[in-house]
C-alpha positions in Angstrom: 96.9 213.3 -42.7 97.1 217.3 -42.1 96.9 219.3 -39.0 95.6 222.5 -37.8 97.0 224.6 -35.6 95.7 227.3 -33.5 96.8 230.0 -30.6 95.7 231.0 -27.3 96.7 234.5 -25.7 95.7 237.2 -24.1 93.7 237.6 -27.5 91.9 234.9 -27.8 92.2 231.9 -30.4 94.1 232.7 -34.0 94.2 229.5 -36.8 97.7 229.4 -37.9 96.1 227.4 -41.0 96.2 223.7 -42.3 99.7 222.3 -42.6 101.2 218.4 -44.0 103.1 217.3 -41.5 106.2 218.3 -42.5 104.9 221.2 -43.0 103.3 221.2 -39.5 107.6 220.6 -37.6 108.6 223.6 -39.4 106.1 225.8 -38.5 105.7 224.7 -34.4 109.1 224.3 -34.8 109.7 228.2 -35.5 106.8 229.1 -33.2 108.2 227.2 -30.3 111.9 226.8 -30.7 112.7 230.3 -32.2 110.0 233.0 -31.4 109.8 230.9 -27.6 106.1 231.9 -27.3 104.6 232.3 -24.6 101.4 231.1 -25.2 98.8 227.8 -25.3 99.5 225.8 -28.9 97.2 223.1 -29.9 96.9 220.8 -33.1 94.7 219.2 -34.5 94.9 216.4 -36.9 92.5 216.7 -39.3 91.5 213.3 -41.6 89.4 214.5 -44.3 88.6 211.5 -46.2 86.2 210.4 -43.1 85.6 213.7 -42.0 87.2 213.2 -38.4 89.2 215.8 -35.8 91.1 215.1 -33.3 93.4 217.3 -30.7 97.3 215.9 -31.6 99.1 218.6 -28.9 98.5 220.7 -26.5 101.2 222.4 -26.0 101.4 224.3 -22.2 105.4 225.1 -21.8 106.4 221.5 -21.6 109.2 220.9 -24.8 108.6 217.4 -24.0 105.3 217.5 -25.5 106.6 219.3 -28.7 109.7 216.3 -29.0 107.4 213.4 -28.9 105.1 214.9 -31.2 107.7 216.3 -33.1 109.0 212.4 -33.2 105.4 210.7 -34.3 104.8 213.3 -37.2 108.7 212.3 -38.5 107.7 208.2 -38.1 105.9 207.3 -41.4 105.6 204.1 -39.9 103.2 204.6 -37.2 99.7 205.3 -37.6 97.3 206.5 -35.9 94.2 206.2 -37.0 90.5 207.8 -35.1 87.3 207.1 -35.9 85.9 207.3 -32.8 84.9 211.3 -33.0 83.1 212.8 -36.6 82.8 216.6 -37.2 78.8 216.8 -37.7 77.2 217.9 -41.0 74.9 220.9 -40.2 
């Protein structure tokens, strides 16, 4: 599973890219813990095999939410498969 990271600020939406779980943790640690961003951050779970995208994290300034998400990414035994939301192909 990969994760796409978006930052929503006064200048609009910025796509920071799509990452593997360990890269996602590294990027979010830097953004949230080191830079202490005040902007809204969203991580989207991307399942390329089934063409599914699902919001996995909406960070609004509460570090406990990020710690839960980080624990979820670190736990390889926990598997969450979302089959309900499929991207439409135009």
